[in-house]
C-alpha positions as semicolon CSV with decimal commas, in nm:
position;residue;x (nm);y (nm);z (nm)
1;M;-7,154;10,561;5,209
2;S;-7,320;10,874;5,344
3;R;-7,146;11,201;5,285
4;L;-6,945;11,333;5,576
5;A;-6,920;11,692;5,689
6;Q;-6,580;11,837;5,613
7;G;-6,329;11,714;5,871
8;A;-6,577;11,472;6,030
9;K;-6,462;11,126;6,126
10;Y;-6,644;10,826;5,978
11;R;-6,836;10,647;6,254
12;G;-7,013;10,374;6,061
13;S;-6,933;10,004;6,101
14;V;-6,970;9,914;5,731
15;R;-6,726;10,061;5,479
16;D;-6,662;10,040;5,106
17;F;-6,513;9,701;5,024
18;P;-6,161;9,734;4,876
19;N;-6,098;9,609;4,520
20;F;-6,473;9,601;4,466
21;D;-6,595;9,417;4,153
22;P;-6,977;9,435;4,115
23;S;-6,987;9,178;3,833
24;Q;-6,790;8,924;4,035
25;D;-7,015;8,986;4,340
26;A;-7,327;8,945;4,125
27;E;-7,193;8,611;3,999
28;T;-7,115;8,497;4,355
29;L;-7,469;8,576;4,466
30;Y;-7,620;8,407;4,161
31;N;-7,424;8,089;4,231
32;A;-7,521;8,103;4,597
33;M;-7,890;8,094;4,499
34;K;-7,860;7,853;4,204
35;G;-8,000;7,503;4,228
36;F;-8,163;7,339;4,530
37;G;-8,130;7,547;4,846
38;S;-7,909;7,849;4,890
39;D;-7,571;7,928;5,043
40;K;-7,688;8,167;5,316
41;E;-7,339;8,201;5,461
42;A;-7,201;8,329;5,131
43;I;-7,493;8,569;5,089
44;L;-7,462;8,726;5,434
45;E;-7,083;8,743;5,417
46;L;-7,088;8,930;5,088
47;I;-7,379;9,168;5,148
48;T;-7,275;9,275;5,499
49;S;-6,921;9,344;5,371
50;R;-7,030;9,593;5,104
51;S;-7,146;9,950;5,149
52;N;-7,497;10,046;5,038
53;R;-7,356;10,227;4,735
54;Q;-7,174;9,911;4,632
55;R;-7,486;9,699;4,683
56;Q;-7,672;9,920;4,435
57;E;-7,400;9,856;4,178
58;I;-7,428;9,482;4,243
59;C;-7,806;9,504;4,177
60;Q;-7,739;9,671;3,842
61;S;-7,474;9,416;3,744
62;Y;-7,699;9,127;3,848
63;K;-7,978;9,252;3,621
64;S;-7,735;9,314;3,333
65;L;-7,577;8,967;3,363
66;Y;-7,885;8,753;3,437
67;G;-8,189;8,965;3,345
68;K;-8,325;8,913;3,694
69;D;-8,405;9,134;3,992
70;L;-8,163;9,058;4,275
71;I;-8,397;9,170;4,555
72;A;-8,677;8,950;4,415
73;D;-8,441;8,650;4,404
74;L;-8,325;8,713;4,761
75;K;-8,687;8,734;4,880
76;Y;-8,758;8,401;4,708
77;E;-8,455;8,220;4,849
78;L;-8,451;8,354;5,205
79;T;-8,714;8,351;5,480
80;G;-8,811;8,513;5,806
81;K;-8,601;8,767;5,996
82;F;-8,288;8,687;5,796
83;E;-8,469;8,769;5,471
84;R;-8,601;9,100;5,614
85;L;-8,252;9,196;5,724
86;I;-8,077;9,112;5,397
87;V;-8,345;9,271;5,180
88;G;-8,337;9,579;5,404
89;L;-7,963;9,612;5,342
90;M;-8,020;9,600;4,966
91;R;-8,248;9,906;4,958
92;P;-8,105;10,260;4,934
93;P;-8,144;10,426;5,278
94;A;-8,424;10,663;5,180
95;Y;-8,620;10,379;5,016
96;G;-8,565;10,169;5,327
97;D;-8,716;10,444;5,542
98;A;-9,002;10,482;5,294
99;K;-9,077;10,107;5,313
100;E;-9,072;10,115;5,695
101;I;-9,316;10,408;5,706
102;K;-9,543;10,250;5,443
103;D;-9,561;9,933;5,652
104;A;-9,620;10,138;5,969
105;I;-9,933;10,306;5,831
106;S;-10,071;10,019;5,619
107;G;-10,343;9,782;5,734
108;I;-10,525;9,791;6,067
109;G;-10,360;10,012;6,325
110;T;-10,051;10,230;6,305
111;D;-9,697;10,158;6,426
112;E;-9,649;10,493;6,596
113;K;-9,312;10,393;6,742
114;C;-9,172;10,341;6,392
115;L;-9,301;10,681;6,274
116;I;-9,154;10,848;6,582
117;E;-8,816;10,679;6,548
118;I;-8,766;10,770;6,182
119;L;-8,907;11,123;6,173
120;A;-8,755;11,234;6,506
121;S;-8,403;11,119;6,415
122;R;-8,345;11,206;6,049
123;T;-8,163;11,516;5,921
124;N;-8,323;11,766;5,684
125;E;-8,147;11,605;5,389
126;Q;-8,258;11,256;5,491
127;I;-8,619;11,376;5,529
128;H;-8,618;11,531;5,181
129;Q;-8,477;11,209;5,032
130;L;-8,738;11,005;5,221
131;V;-9,028;11,214;5,088
132;A;-8,896;11,181;4,732
133;A;-8,837;10,805;4,768
134;Y;-9,187;10,749;4,904
135;K;-9,336;10,937;4,609
136;D;-9,121;10,738;4,364
137;A;-9,187;10,396;4,520
138;Y;-9,561;10,424;4,595
139;E;-9,680;10,715;4,377
140;R;-9,832;10,870;4,687
141;D;-9,771;11,181;4,895
142;L;-9,611;11,092;5,229
143;E;-9,754;11,391;5,415
144;A;-10,105;11,312;5,296
145;D;-10,074;10,948;5,400
146;I;-9,942;11,033;5,747
147;T;-10,208;11,302;5,792
148;G;-10,476;11,050;5,703
149;D;-10,346;10,793;5,953
150;T;-10,274;11,010;6,258
151;S;-10,450;11,283;6,452
152;G;-10,423;11,574;6,694
153;H;-10,099;11,733;6,810
154;F;-9,913;11,412;6,725
155;R;-10,007;11,460;6,359
156;K;-9,915;11,830;6,366
157;M;-9,564;11,759;6,497
158;L;-9,510;11,479;6,242
159;V;-9,609;11,718;5,962
160;V;-9,364;11,982;6,094
161;L;-9,082;11,725;6,100
162;L;-9,174;11,609;5,749
163;Q;-9,097;11,954;5,612
164;G;-8,725;11,899;5,682
165;T;-8,677;12,266;5,759
166;R;-8,498;12,253;6,094
167;E;-8,255;12,545;6,121
168;E;-7,894;12,439;6,064
169;D;-7,704;12,754;6,160
170;D;-7,444;12,690;6,432
171;V;-7,448;13,057;6,534
172;V;-7,682;13,082;6,834
173;S;-7,849;13,396;6,969
174;E;-7,836;13,408;7,350
175;D;-8,140;13,636;7,354
176;L;-8,341;13,388;7,146
177;V;-8,233;13,104;7,375
178;Q;-8,366;13,295;7,677
179;Q;-8,686;13,381;7,492
180;D;-8,748;13,017;7,395
181;V;-8,687;12,904;7,754
182;Q;-8,942;13,158;7,875
183;D;-9,192;13,064;7,602
184;L;-9,165;12,692;7,683
185;Y;-9,200;12,758;8,055
186;E;-9,504;12,978;8,004
187;A;-9,656;12,730;7,757
188;G;-9,634;12,449;8,009
189;E;-9,548;12,492;8,375
190;L;-9,698;12,840;8,417
191;K;-10,011;12,784;8,211
192;W;-10,342;12,627;8,308
193;G;-10,352;12,365;8,036
194;T;-10,071;12,353;7,783
195;D;-9,992;12,560;7,475
196;E;-9,882;12,267;7,257
197;A;-9,822;12,495;6,958
198;Q;-9,522;12,657;7,128
199;F;-9,365;12,318;7,200
200;I;-9,424;12,212;6,838
201;Y;-9,281;12,531;6,688
202;I;-8,968;12,550;6,902
203;L;-8,880;12,178;6,912
204;G;-8,972;12,125;6,549
205;N;-8,778;12,412;6,393
206;R;-8,485;12,534;6,601
207;S;-8,134;12,406;6,528
208;K;-7,982;12,129;6,737
209;Q;-7,711;12,357;6,874
210;H;-7,971;12,617;6,973
211;L;-8,197;12,361;7,140
212;R;-7,914;12,208;7,342
213;L;-7,852;12,551;7,494
214;V;-8,226;12,596;7,548
215;F;-8,238;12,266;7,738
216;D;-7,939;12,367;7,952
217;E;-8,091;12,705;8,035
218;Y;-8,432;12,549;8,098
219;L;-8,278;12,324;8,363
220;K;-8,097;12,617;8,528
221;T;-8,407;12,838;8,520
222;T;-8,676;12,590;8,629
223;G;-8,475;12,334;8,826
224;K;-8,604;12,048;8,614
225;P;-8,503;11,899;8,278
226;I;-8,721;11,971;7,976
227;E;-8,812;11,601;7,965
228;A;-8,982;11,628;8,305
229;S;-9,195;11,919;8,182
230;I;-9,291;11,730;7,866
231;R;-9,401;11,429;8,072
232;G;-9,601;11,652;8,302
233;E;-9,768;11,862;8,032
234;L;-9,812;11,630;7,730
235;S;-9,951;11,279;7,692
236;G;-9,986;10,978;7,464
237;D;-9,805;10,947;7,132
238;F;-9,748;11,323;7,122
239;E;-9,555;11,303;7,449
240;K;-9,350;11,007;7,319
241;L;-9,270;11,192;6,995
242;M;-9,157;11,508;7,174
243;L;-8,939;11,307;7,414
244;A;-8,782;11,130;7,115
245;V;-8,710;11,466;6,950
246;V;-8,542;11,590;7,269
247;K;-8,333;11,273;7,296
248;C;-8,220;11,302;6,935
249;I;-8,133;11,668;6,984
250;R;-7,919;11,574;7,283
251;S;-7,762;11,267;7,118
252;T;-7,900;11,069;6,825
253;A;-7,657;10,787;6,900
254;E;-7,776;10,764;7,261
255;Y;-8,137;10,757;7,143
256;F;-8,063;10,457;6,920
257;A;-7,858;10,283;7,190
258;E;-8,162;10,304;7,416
259;R;-8,396;10,182;7,140
260;L;-8,168;9,883;7,074
261;F;-8,149;9,794;7,442
262;K;-8,527;9,806;7,481
263;A;-8,569;9,598;7,164
264;M;-8,373;9,313;7,321
265;K;-8,436;9,336;7,697
266;G;-8,684;9,106;7,867
267;L;-8,873;8,820;7,705
268;G;-8,880;8,824;7,326
269;T;-8,702;9,050;7,080
270;R;-8,856;9,336;6,882
271;D;-8,691;9,219;6,562
272;N;-8,840;9,485;6,334
273;T;-8,689;9,759;6,551
274;L;-8,357;9,575;6,579
275;I;-8,332;9,523;6,202
276;R;-8,438;9,877;6,116
277;I;-8,179;10,039;6,343
278;M;-7,890;9,806;6,260
279;V;-7,950;9,859;5,887
280;S;-8,013;10,234;5,895
281;R;-7,724;10,327;6,128
282;S;-7,457;10,086;5,998
283;E;-7,301;10,353;5,776
284;L;-7,375;10,655;5,995
285;D;-7,299;10,626;6,368
286;M;-7,291;10,259;6,471
287;L;-6,954;10,302;6,647
288;D;-7,097;10,585;6,858
289;I;-7,407;10,378;6,935
290;R;-7,187;10,087;7,044
291;E;-6,982;10,303;7,280
292;I;-7,283;10,468;7,438
293;F;-7,457;10,132;7,467
294;R;-7,162;9,996;7,665
295;T;-7,146;10,309;7,881
296;K;-7,514;10,298;7,974
297;Y;-7,580;9,926;8,001
298;E;-7,245;9,781;8,111
299;K;-7,245;9,529;7,830
300;S;-7,150;9,549;7,466
301;L;-7,411;9,569;7,192
302;Y;-7,232;9,277;7,028
303;S;-7,276;9,051;7,333
304;M;-7,643;9,139;7,373
305;I;-7,716;9,062;7,007
306;K;-7,518;8,740;7,036
307;N;-7,722;8,625;7,336
308;D;-8,058;8,737;7,199
309;T;-8,058;8,609;6,838
310;S;-7,956;8,295;6,647
311;G;-7,850;8,144;6,316
312;E;-7,759;8,342;6,004
313;Y;-7,973;8,627;6,136
314;K;-7,739;8,660;6,434
315;K;-7,426;8,634;6,218
316;A;-7,546;8,912;5,986
317;L;-7,639;9,142;6,276
318;L;-7,299;9,088;6,439
319;K;-7,127;9,176;6,111
320;L;-7,325;9,502;6,102
321;C;-7,232;9,570;6,463
322;G;-6,871;9,575;6,349
323;G;-6,707;9,386;6,633
324;D;-6,720;9,334;7,007
325;D;-6,623;9,612;7,246
326;D;-6,401;9,579;7,550
327;A;-6,541;9,479;7,888
328;A;-6,749;9,722;8,095
329;G;-6,540;10,012;8,218
330;Q;-6,318;10,032;7,908
331;F;-6,386;10,353;7,718
332;F;-6,284;10,516;7,395
333;P;-6,256;10,896;7,424
334;E;-6,606;10,945;7,277
335;A;-6,764;10,715;7,536
336;A;-6,559;10,873;7,813
337;Q;-6,702;11,206;7,705
338;V;-7,054;11,065;7,742
339;A;-6,970;10,949;8,095
340;Y;-6,829;11,294;8,173
341;Q;-7,144;11,463;8,046
342;M;-7,359;11,235;8,262
343;W;-7,175;11,360;8,570
344;E;-7,201;11,719;8,444
345;L;-7,579;11,682;8,415
346;S;-7,590;11,536;8,766
347;A;-7,388;11,832;8,895
348;V;-7,608;12,108;8,748
349;A;-7,951;11,951;8,804
350;R;-8,156;12,125;9,069
351;V;-8,435;11,872;9,116
352;E;-8,702;11,945;9,374
353;L;-8,755;11,630;9,579
354;K;-9,120;11,544;9,639
355;G;-9,292;11,271;9,835
356;T;-9,634;11,120;9,768
357;V;-9,765;11,149;10,126
358;H;-9,845;11,499;10,256
359;P;-9,990;11,648;10,577
360;A;-10,369;11,636;10,588
361;G;-10,555;11,963;10,587
362;D;-10,802;12,024;10,873
363;F;-10,612;11,765;11,076
364;N;-10,795;11,653;11,392
365;P;-10,594;11,401;11,598
366;D;-10,883;11,358;11,843
367;A;-11,126;11,250;11,569
368;D;-10,862;11,026;11,408
369;A;-10,783;10,851;11,738
370;K;-11,155;10,783;11,800
371;A;-11,205;10,656;11,445
372;L;-10,910;10,418;11,477
373;R;-11,034;10,290;11,814
374;K;-11,376;10,223;11,663
375;A;-11,218;10,046;11,364
376;M;-11,044;9,799;11,597
377;K;-11,320;9,754;11,856
378;G;-11,545;9,448;11,863
379;L;-11,548;9,161;11,617
380;G;-11,346;9,211;11,301
381;T;-11,131;9,502;11,195
382;D;-11,223;9,789;10,965
383;E;-10,901;9,783;10,762
384;D;-11,023;10,043;10,513
385;T;-11,065;10,305;10,785
386;I;-10,722;10,228;10,929
387;I;-10,559;10,252;10,585
388;N;-10,742;10,570;10,486
389;I;-10,649;10,754;10,805
390;I;-10,286;10,644;10,839
391;T;-10,195;10,686;10,473
392;H;-10,348;11,032;10,445
393;R;-10,153;11,174;10,737
394;S;-9,790;11,278;10,747
395;N;-9,557;11,100;10,988
396;A;-9,562;11,398;11,226
397;Q;-9,943;11,383;11,231
398;R;-9,934;11,007;11,299
399;Q;-9,720;11,072;11,607
400;Q;-9,983;11,317;11,732
401;I;-10,251;11,053;11,677
402;R;-10,046;10,800;11,881
403;Q;-10,018;11,044;12,170
404;T;-10,388;11,135;12,155
405;F;-10,488;10,767;12,138
406;K;-10,294;10,697;12,459
407;S;-10,440;11,005;12,633
408;H;-10,798;10,911;12,544
409;F;-10,796;10,536;12,584
410;G;-10,488;10,455;12,794
411;R;-10,380;10,217;12,519
412;D;-10,079;10,188;12,289
413;L;-10,196;10,242;11,932
414;M;-9,901;10,048;11,790
415;A;-9,980;9,747;12,010
416;D;-10,347;9,755;11,909
417;L;-10,260;9,775;11,538
418;K;-10,015;9,489;11,578
419;S;-10,283;9,268;11,735
420;E;-10,551;9,357;11,477
421;L;-10,348;9,339;11,154
422;S;-10,126;9,068;11,015
423;G;-9,874;8,984;10,744
424;D;-9,760;9,238;10,487
425;L;-10,031;9,490;10,575
426;A;-9,928;9,490;10,941
427;R;-9,562;9,538;10,846
428;L;-9,653;9,828;10,620
429;I;-9,892;10,008;10,856
430;L;-9,665;9,966;11,157
431;G;-9,374;10,094;10,951
432;L;-9,571;10,406;10,859
433;M;-9,657;10,464;11,224
434;M;-9,294;10,470;11,339
435;P;-9,089;10,792;11,334
436;P;-8,850;10,770;11,034
437;A;-8,532;10,738;11,242
438;H;-8,682;10,464;11,458
439;Y;-8,806;10,284;11,147
440;D;-8,457;10,292;10,992
441;A;-8,304;10,181;11,323
442;K;-8,543;9,884;11,332
443;Q;-8,458;9,791;10,973
444;L;-8,086;9,799;11,058
445;K;-8,147;9,587;11,369
446;K;-8,344;9,328;11,171
447;A;-8,070;9,321;10,906
448;M;-7,817;9,219;11,172
449;E;-8,017;8,982;11,391
450;G;-8,055;8,606;11,353
451;A;-7,853;8,382;11,125
452;G;-7,681;8,576;10,851
453;T;-7,670;8,946;10,778
454;D;-7,877;9,138;10,523
455;E;-7,587;9,339;10,381
456;K;-7,808;9,490;10,108
457;A;-8,036;9,652;10,366
458;L;-7,738;9,789;10,562
459;I;-7,591;9,936;10,243
460;E;-7,921;10,081;10,119
461;I;-7,984;10,272;10,443
462;L;-7,635;10,385;10,543
463;A;-7,522;10,483;10,190
464;T;-7,823;10,705;10,118
465;R;-7,916;10,892;10,435
466;T;-7,816;11,252;10,507
467;N;-7,602;11,352;10,807
468;A;-7,910;11,465;10,999
469;E;-8,088;11,139;10,923
470;I;-7,783;10,933;11,028
471;Q;-7,752;11,122;11,356
472;A;-8,123;11,065;11,428
473;I;-8,086;10,693;11,347
474;N;-7,795;10,665;11,593
475;E;-8,003;10,822;11,869
476;A;-8,305;10,605;11,790
477;Y;-8,095;10,288;11,782
478;K;-7,943;10,366;12,122
479;E;-8,284;10,449;12,268
480;D;-8,461;10,142;12,132
481;Y;-8,193;9,874;12,168
482;H;-7,965;10,010;12,445
483;K;-7,660;9,962;12,229
484;S;-7,476;10,193;11,993
485;L;-7,519;10,138;11,620
486;E;-7,141;10,137;11,582
487;D;-7,108;9,850;11,832
488;A;-7,379;9,655;11,653
489;L;-7,209;9,700;11,315
490;S;-6,873;9,604;11,465
491;S;-7,018;9,281;11,604
492;D;-7,197;9,179;11,286
493;T;-6,961;9,278;11,003
494;S;-6,589;9,256;10,940
495;G;-6,292;9,381;10,740
496;H;-6,308;9,673;10,498
497;F;-6,688;9,641;10,477
498;K;-6,716;9,704;10,853
499;R;-6,486;10,007;10,833
500;I;-6,691;10,157;10,550
501;L;-7,026;10,105;10,726
502;I;-6,896;10,251;11,053
503;S;-6,759;10,552;10,864
504;L;-7,099;10,607;10,700
505;A;-7,276;10,557;11,035
506;T;-7,087;10,847;11,193
507;G;-7,279;11,091;10,971
508;N;-6,976;11,312;10,914
509;R;-7,012;11,379;10,542
510;E;-6,900;11,730;10,446
511;E;-7,185;11,955;10,338
512;G;-7,008;12,227;10,140
513;G;-6,950;12,267;9,768
514;E;-6,672;12,139;9,547
515;D;-6,299;12,209;9,572
516;R;-6,154;12,160;9,223
517;E;-5,793;12,124;9,329
518;R;-5,877;11,871;9,598
519;A;-6,113;11,696;9,353
520;R;-5,819;11,633;9,118
521;E;-5,617;11,493;9,407
522;D;-5,907;11,271;9,514
523;A;-5,953;11,150;9,155
524;Q;-5,585;11,056;9,146
525;V;-5,629;10,848;9,464
526;A;-5,929;10,674;9,309
527;A;-5,729;10,601;8,994
528;E;-5,443;10,456;9,196
529;I;-5,655;10,236;9,422
530;L;-5,848;10,107;9,119
531;E;-5,512;10,034;8,955
532;I;-5,555;10,237;8,640
533;A;-5,323;10,529;8,718
534;D;-4,988;10,571;8,546
535;T;-4,809;10,633;8,877
536;T;-4,869;10,545;9,240
537;S;-4,807;10,795;9,518
538;G;-4,847;10,581;9,832
539;D;-4,867;10,233;9,981
540;K;-5,178;10,022;9,918
541;S;-5,312;10,033;10,275
542;S;-5,285;10,411;10,293
543;L;-5,456;10,450;9,955
544;E;-5,744;10,224;10,061
545;T;-5,801;10,435;10,372
546;R;-5,795;10,759;10,170
547;F;-6,033;10,615;9,907
548;M;-6,279;10,508;10,176
549;M;-6,253;10,851;10,341
550;I;-6,317;11,025;10,009
551;L;-6,633;10,826;9,930
552;C;-6,766;10,829;10,288
553;T;-6,694;11,187;10,395
554;R;-6,677;11,419;10,092
555;S;-6,988;11,621;10,004
556;Y;-7,207;11,515;9,714
557;P;-7,120;11,824;9,501
558;H;-6,750;11,759;9,561
559;L;-6,779;11,388;9,474
560;R;-6,954;11,472;9,147
561;R;-6,651;11,684;9,057
562;V;-6,416;11,403;9,167
563;F;-6,593;11,156;8,940
564;Q;-6,577;11,400;8,648
565;E;-6,204;11,452;8,704
566;F;-6,166;11,073;8,723
567;V;-6,315;11,039;8,373
568;K;-6,094;11,317;8,236
569;M;-5,787;11,161;8,396
570;T;-5,845;10,798;8,296
571;N;-6,113;10,773;8,022
572;Y;-6,295;10,542;8,264
573;D;-6,624;10,581;8,452
574;V;-6,576;10,530;8,826
575;E;-6,890;10,321;8,879
576;H;-6,804;10,072;8,604
577;T;-6,444;10,059;8,720
578;I;-6,543;9,979;9,079
579;K;-6,766;9,700;8,950
580;K;-6,481;9,561;8,741
581;E;-6,195;9,593;8,990
582;M;-6,366;9,522;9,323
583;S;-6,587;9,243;9,456
584;G;-6,830;9,146;9,728
585;D;-6,986;9,378;9,985
586;V;-6,710;9,641;9,950
587;R;-6,787;9,676;9,580
588;D;-7,162;9,692;9,650
589;V;-7,138;9,966;9,912
590;F;-6,904;10,180;9,699
591;V;-7,131;10,140;9,395
592;A;-7,431;10,239;9,610
593;I;-7,252;10,556;9,722
594;V;-7,160;10,648;9,363
595;Q;-7,513;10,583;9,235
596;S;-7,662;10,782;9,522
597;V;-7,433;11,075;9,442
598;K;-7,523;11,058;9,073
599;N;-7,901;11,027;9,114
600;K;-8,051;10,907;9,442
601;P;-8,410;10,865;9,316
602;L;-8,277;10,652;9,029
603;F;-8,083;10,440;9,281
604;F;-8,408;10,363;9,463
605;A;-8,596;10,309;9,136
606;D;-8,339;10,043;9,043
607;K;-8,373;9,881;9,386
608;L;-8,751;9,869;9,350
609;Y;-8,727;9,718;9,003
610;K;-8,490;9,447;9,122
611;S;-8,714;9,371;9,421
612;M;-8,996;9,282;9,178
613;K;-8,788;9,125;8,900
614;G;-8,805;8,752;8,838
615;A;-9,000;8,494;9,039
616;G;-9,153;8,634;9,355
617;T;-9,128;8,977;9,512
618;D;-8,884;9,093;9,778
619;E;-9,159;9,242;9,995
620;K;-8,917;9,360;10,265
621;T;-8,714;9,577;10,028
622;L;-9,028;9,698;9,853
623;T;-9,193;9,799;10,182
624;R;-8,876;9,951;10,329
625;I;-8,821;10,183;10,033
626;M;-9,185;10,281;9,990
627;V;-9,223;10,363;10,360
628;S;-8,891;10,542;10,406
629;R;-8,914;10,753;10,087
630;S;-9,289;10,828;10,090
631;E;-9,244;11,179;10,230
632;I;-8,902;11,251;10,079
633;D;-8,868;11,167;9,709
634;L;-9,108;10,887;9,612
635;L;-9,261;11,105;9,341
636;N;-8,911;11,153;9,191
637;I;-8,848;10,779;9,221
638;R;-9,169;10,713;9,029
639;R;-9,055;10,945;8,750
640;E;-8,712;10,778;8,726
641;F;-8,877;10,434;8,725
642;I;-9,100;10,508;8,426
643;E;-8,814;10,679;8,243
644;K;-8,582;10,379;8,277
645;Y;-8,820;10,085;8,263
646;D;-9,095;10,209;8,029
647;K;-9,370;10,131;8,277
648;S;-9,501;10,300;8,587
649;L;-9,418;10,184;8,937
650;H;-9,792;10,128;8,980
651;Q;-9,793;9,885;8,686
652;A;-9,483;9,705;8,807
653;I;-9,615;9,608;9,149
654;E;-9,797;9,281;9,088
655;S;-9,822;9,083;9,415
656;P;-10,146;9,065;9,621
657;F;-9,969;9,307;9,853
658;S;-9,990;9,557;9,567
659;C;-10,355;9,628;9,646
660;F;-10,243;9,806;9,961
661;L;-9,917;9,947;9,825
662;K;-10,087;10,108;9,528
663;A;-10,360;10,257;9,740
664;I;-10,137;10,357;10,029
665;L;-9,822;10,498;9,879
666;L;-9,889;10,579;9,514
667;N;-10,187;10,808;9,575
668;H;-10,445;10,582;9,412
669;N;-10,805;10,554;9,525
670;L;-10,829;10,275;9,783
671;Q;-11,167;10,129;9,691
672;T;-11,093;10,130;9,315
673;T;-10,750;9,976;9,364
674;K;-10,873;9,704;9,601
675;F;-11,162;9,616;9,374
676;T;-10,932;9,585;9,073
677;C;-10,674;9,380;9,262
678;F;-10,907;9,136;9,429
679;K;-11,116;9,098;9,116
680;G;-10,796;9,003;8,932
681;M;-10,697;8,760;9,207
682;S;-11,031;8,580;9,188
683;Q;-11,006;8,518;8,814
């Protein structure tokens, strides 16, 4: 097993086998491969139950007893993914890394993701062992081979990491932290172009402890995480490498949890990635990876492997996983700490919200009104002109155009647009033309009219709007439908769900900061209502009312502190606990509030992803979010989308409607987007 720092706790899933006898194990493996066929069950059971050090002793005993190479025999007897996994376990760690890198740079093309994963995550000692193993196994210089197969800043950073000279001193200079923050800021955000050399030097050489403080100070100083600056300033494989370095600095275990999840999500499994990580981390930090995996993805690593693989391959992977974790919401102290840190990051982040639609310069409502009238006059409709004008004006400017249109032509612009356009485009353009509060009021009205209620739309709007927005919606609803929003909600919903929605619809959320003492009291109420507190201080009905009041009326900064105190008090994350202990619409609205408090742009990114996931697209949800957030935080939503789902929002929108959505709300050129879309539709 790998050496542990003094006092460190072993976090691998594979340990030394007790009463180990290498000769007996060698004989067992020989018998398992003797004759016709092989006993794969015996092979996987033995090899996954021994540490890497013990496997090397078995190799020596096998050669001494039978004059044969054990790895060669295993390659001959086994096939496919199972063979790759078992043979990978038999190699010493450094030689395993060397083999992975050799495969990554051999043949046509380069597996950049493999290079990034290994070189961004290994310690100085592991890098030195890798370089030596590569030289020993292939009689080649690793740096020379990587230099010959890569280029640009990506190559420079790989070469820096290959030196294995990252500082390891835990003593951090506050002055140097401030200097590095300033240097990174000036190299990126404040510079025309980017000084990549500064990013390479600082991220490639400073100690982990130092860089964690740099990242914290960078966020406080600039209002954005270092990852956002890297995405904005760098590109391609170099950007991916630097983001991987940052993730590993923050938490190597979290980096690998994310890599494992992405290797198994969606159609197909990236088996090479899955094998490489399960083998390389099994004696280092697999228990940490498992805990973080469960915290982030609400399912155990064990269950995801079990559902995504099969046969002996699956059995061997599950053995390396080391067991199944408890259901979502159950946390060991280490995982609880991760949840706590997530809330801490949410509390300190000062993210500037940005939309994708901005006021037009040199705005002329008279010219716009005339151009729109011309576009709708006579036979046919000039949709391009309508789209280009309406999507390049802010909502306030659109209202001026409406007024000017009526003054000039005595006509209602909305009525004319409604008669000239149809389908999804009409719904989108008319939505953009409405004042935001009236648009939200209309969406709420539609969610409650006809057979059935669209609870998801009610939750999405009422759980995410500010007090000012809620007050404006109430006024708009009364004006447009001659009925109060509260009366409408009362008529169309019931029970606790109705009480929660009406509370949200009052727009009485506090707007101050946090109160630590009250936060602890509120966390205790949450623990009691979710039935995980040691003691109960009130009757159930009273607790339910207090819990609803806390989530519906406390300020966002205060709720972040409540949710942190909840983790400290219970070792549980409040979102996962609500999902586990509650059900139906009440659960959904409380989860929406928690997610909105944690990261509102991410909440909407998730909603957008789900609206396009699977067969068909939920055009109503897609349109509602894109219209309502276009001038508020759609740019932030786009960033969260690509961070979580590894593809841009632009790439994800795939319906014919996307031709307009991409052009209208994602700041893409209309003619280029329409040509690409309709060309694709005709093929």
